[in-house]
C-alpha positions as CSV (number, residue, x, y, z in Angstrom):
1,M,9.8,25.8,6.6
2,T,8.5,24.5,10.1
3,Y,6.8,20.9,10.3
4,E,4.0,21.8,11.5
5,K,3.2,24.2,8.9
6,K,3.6,21.5,6.1
7,F,1.8,19.0,7.6
8,I,-0.5,21.6,6.9
9,E,0.2,22.3,3.2
10,E,1.3,19.5,2.4
11,P,-2.9,18.1,1.6
12,I,-3.6,21.5,0.2
13,L,-1.3,22.0,-2.6
14,Q,-2.3,18.3,-3.5
15,Y,-5.9,18.5,-2.8
16,Q,-5.1,22.4,-5.1
17,I,-3.2,20.2,-7.5
18,M,-6.6,17.4,-7.7
19,K,-8.8,20.3,-8.4
20,F,-6.7,21.5,-11.2
21,L,-6.7,18.4,-13.0
22,E,-9.9,17.9,-12.6
23,K,-11.2,20.8,-14.1
24,E,-8.6,20.1,-17.2
25,L,-9.6,16.6,-17.8
26,D,-13.4,17.0,-17.4
27,R,-14.2,15.5,-20.3
28,T,-11.6,12.7,-20.8
29,D,-13.7,10.4,-18.7
30,L,-11.2,11.1,-15.8
31,A,-11.6,7.7,-13.0
32,N,-8.6,8.8,-10.5
33,I,-5.6,10.8,-10.1
34,D,-2.6,9.6,-7.6
35,I,-0.1,11.6,-6.4
36,Q,2.7,10.5,-5.0
37,R,5.6,13.5,-3.6
38,T,9.2,12.9,-3.2
39,P,11.7,15.4,-2.0
40,V,13.7,14.1,-5.4
41,V,9.9,14.3,-7.9
42,T,6.3,14.3,-8.3
43,R,4.9,11.6,-9.8
44,I,1.7,12.0,-10.6
45,T,-1.2,8.5,-12.0
46,L,-4.4,9.5,-13.9
47,E,-6.8,6.7,-14.7
48,V,-8.6,7.4,-18.0
49,M,-11.0,5.2,-20.9
50,N,-9.0,6.8,-23.1
51,P,-5.0,7.9,-22.7
52,G,-5.2,8.9,-25.9
53,K,-7.5,11.8,-25.2
54,I,-4.9,12.9,-22.3
55,I,-1.9,12.3,-24.3
56,G,-2.3,14.7,-27.2
57,K,-0.7,14.4,-30.1
58,K,3.1,13.9,-29.7
59,G,2.0,14.3,-25.7
60,G,1.0,18.2,-26.4
61,V,-1.6,17.9,-23.3
62,I,0.4,16.2,-21.0
63,N,3.2,19.1,-21.7
64,R,0.8,22.1,-21.2
65,L,-0.3,19.9,-17.9
66,T,3.7,19.4,-16.5
67,E,4.5,23.2,-17.4
68,T,1.8,24.5,-15.7
69,L,2.6,22.1,-12.4
70,Q,5.8,23.8,-12.7
71,H,4.9,27.5,-13.0
72,E,1.7,27.8,-11.2
73,F,2.0,25.3,-8.7
74,N,6.1,25.2,-8.2
75,I,6.1,21.4,-8.4
76,K,10.0,20.3,-9.4
77,N,10.2,18.0,-11.5
78,P,6.4,16.5,-12.2
79,Q,5.9,13.1,-14.3
80,I,3.0,12.2,-15.1
81,S,2.2,8.9,-16.3
82,V,-1.9,7.7,-18.1
83,V,-3.4,4.5,-16.9
84,E,-6.2,2.8,-19.0
85,V,-9.0,1.9,-16.9
86,R,-9.5,-1.7,-17.3
87,N,-13.7,-2.1,-16.0
88,P,-15.4,2.1,-16.2
89,S,-18.5,0.2,-14.3
90,L,-16.4,-0.5,-11.2
91,E,-15.1,3.3,-11.3
92,P,-17.1,6.1,-9.4
93,R,-16.6,8.3,-11.1
94,I,-16.8,7.1,-14.2
95,V,-20.5,6.1,-13.2
96,G,-21.6,9.4,-12.1
97,R,-20.4,11.0,-15.3
98,R,-22.7,8.6,-17.1
99,A,-25.7,9.3,-14.4
100,A,-24.8,12.9,-15.1
101,K,-25.4,12.6,-19.1
102,M,-27.9,11.1,-18.9
103,L,-30.0,12.4,-16.5
104,E,-29.1,16.1,-18.8
105,M,-30.6,14.4,-21.6
106,G,-34.1,14.0,-19.7
107,K,-34.0,10.4,-18.5
108,K,-35.8,9.8,-15.7
109,A,-33.1,9.8,-12.8
110,R,-34.9,6.4,-10.7
111,A,-34.9,4.9,-14.0
112,V,-30.8,5.5,-14.2
113,L,-30.2,4.6,-10.9
114,H,-31.9,1.0,-11.7
115,F,-29.1,1.1,-15.0
116,L,-26.2,1.5,-13.5
117,L,-26.5,0.1,-10.5
118,R,-27.1,-3.4,-12.5
119,D,-24.0,-3.0,-14.7
120,I,-21.5,-1.9,-11.4
121,I,-23.3,-5.7,-9.7
122,A,-23.0,-7.0,-13.2
123,A,-19.8,-5.9,-13.0
124,G,-18.2,-8.0,-10.0
125,A,-18.8,-5.4,-7.7
126,I,-19.1,-6.5,-3.8
127,G,-21.8,-3.6,-3.2
128,A,-22.7,-0.9,-4.5
129,E,-25.1,3.1,-3.6
130,I,-26.1,5.4,-5.7
131,I,-27.9,8.0,-4.5
132,V,-29.3,11.7,-6.4
133,S,-30.6,14.7,-4.6
134,G,-32.3,17.8,-6.5
135,A,-34.6,18.9,-8.5
136,M,-36.1,16.2,-11.1
137,T,-38.9,17.9,-12.3
138,K,-40.3,21.1,-13.0
139,G,-42.0,22.5,-10.6
140,A,-40.9,20.3,-8.4
141,R,-39.3,20.3,-4.7
142,S,-35.8,19.1,-4.5
143,K,-35.7,15.7,-3.5
144,R,-33.1,11.9,-2.8
145,L,-33.3,8.8,-4.2
146,S,-31.3,6.2,-3.7
147,V,-30.6,2.4,-4.5
148,I,-28.2,0.1,-3.0
149,T,-27.1,-3.2,-2.8
150,G,-25.0,-5.7,-1.6
151,N,-22.5,-4.6,1.2
152,I,-22.1,-1.7,1.6
153,P,-20.2,0.1,5.3
154,K,-20.6,2.8,6.2
155,A,-18.9,3.5,9.1
156,G,-15.4,1.9,10.8
157,E,-12.1,1.0,9.5
158,P,-13.9,-1.2,6.9
159,A,-15.6,2.2,5.5
160,R,-12.3,3.4,4.0
161,L,-11.8,0.1,1.3
162,V,-15.2,2.4,-0.4
163,R,-14.9,3.8,-3.5
164,E,-16.9,7.7,-3.9
165,A,-17.2,9.9,-6.2
166,H,-19.4,13.0,-6.3
167,V,-20.1,14.8,-9.2
168,I,-22.4,16.9,-10.5
169,S,-25.2,17.4,-13.1
170,V,-26.7,20.3,-14.8
171,T,-30.1,20.3,-15.8
172,K,-32.1,22.2,-17.3
173,Y,-34.4,22.2,-14.2
174,G,-31.3,22.8,-11.7
175,A,-28.2,21.3,-10.4
176,I,-28.9,17.9,-9.7
177,G,-25.8,16.0,-7.0
178,I,-24.5,12.4,-7.9
179,F,-22.8,10.3,-5.0
180,V,-21.4,6.6,-6.3
181,R,-20.4,4.2,-3.6
182,I,-18.9,0.8,-5.3
183,V,-17.0,-1.9,-3.3
184,P,-14.8,-3.6,-5.5
185,P,-14.8,-7.3,-6.3
186,G,-11.6,-9.2,-4.3
187,T,-12.0,-6.8,-1.7
188,V,-12.0,-8.4,2.0
189,F,-13.1,-6.9,5.6
190,P,-11.0,-7.0,8.4
191,D,-14.3,-7.7,10.2
192,K,-15.1,-11.0,7.7
193,K,-12.1,-12.4,7.4
194,T,-12.8,-16.7,6.1
195,P,-9.6,-18.4,7.8
196,A,-7.2,-19.5,5.5
197,P,-7.4,-23.8,4.6
198,I,-4.8,-25.3,7.1
199,E,-2.0,-26.3,4.3
200,I,-0.2,-29.7,5.2
201,P,3.6,-29.7,5.3
202,K,5.7,-30.8,2.0
203,V,7.6,-33.3,5.2
204,I,4.4,-34.8,5.9
205,R,2.6,-35.0,2.0
206,A,5.5,-36.8,0.4
207,A,6.3,-39.4,2.9
208,A,5.2,-43.1,2.2
209,P,2.4,-44.6,2.9
210,V,2.1,-46.7,5.6
211,T,1.0,-50.0,6.0
212,A,-0.4,-52.5,8.5
213,T,1.9,-55.5,9.5
214,P,-0.5,-58.4,10.8
215,E,1.4,-59.7,13.8
216,K,2.4,-62.9,14.7
217,P,0.5,-65.5,16.5
218,K,1.8,-66.4,20.3
219,T,2.7,-69.9,20.5
220,V,2.4,-71.3,23.6
221,A,5.1,-73.3,25.6
């Protein structure tokens, strides 16, 4: 396989693996999937709210996913690890799933957006944005609602630091798209760096204080 062909096929394979895992683990509150391929092993890290649902009894679910990756995707030596999500309100995919469930229950879209946005900011996020688009009521045209607060870069290098997720909610009025963007706490944007405080060297800090000695009076002959 030439380098150019491998360069093109590698991202496609990772995308197919991610879509397969998202479909298989759709009901487990999956937050994120990280895939790292090396010549020896392929490490797949799943961030979820409840690791027990994914691991299964005696690791049955993990074993089934591992066998599928080996046979259907030709992945050699896949290793799947499960990590528990510490704060679900800072994970865009989980927030989007919560919004989808509320909309499918018949909750008002604007009230759902405001409720979830307050949860995200209360969790310490620097900025957040939630957008829903689709038919909200019976016989109504498709419309777009959005709520945003804080600092949310939309372009350039800072936009790569924003976590994003897109979820589909199927209500009795039709499909509604939900787009969630969150800037996690502690994010430092390149264009808004604060200067680091100047630290005094240890040699200067450890030096003994200097006291001024009075000058001797001059005698006039």
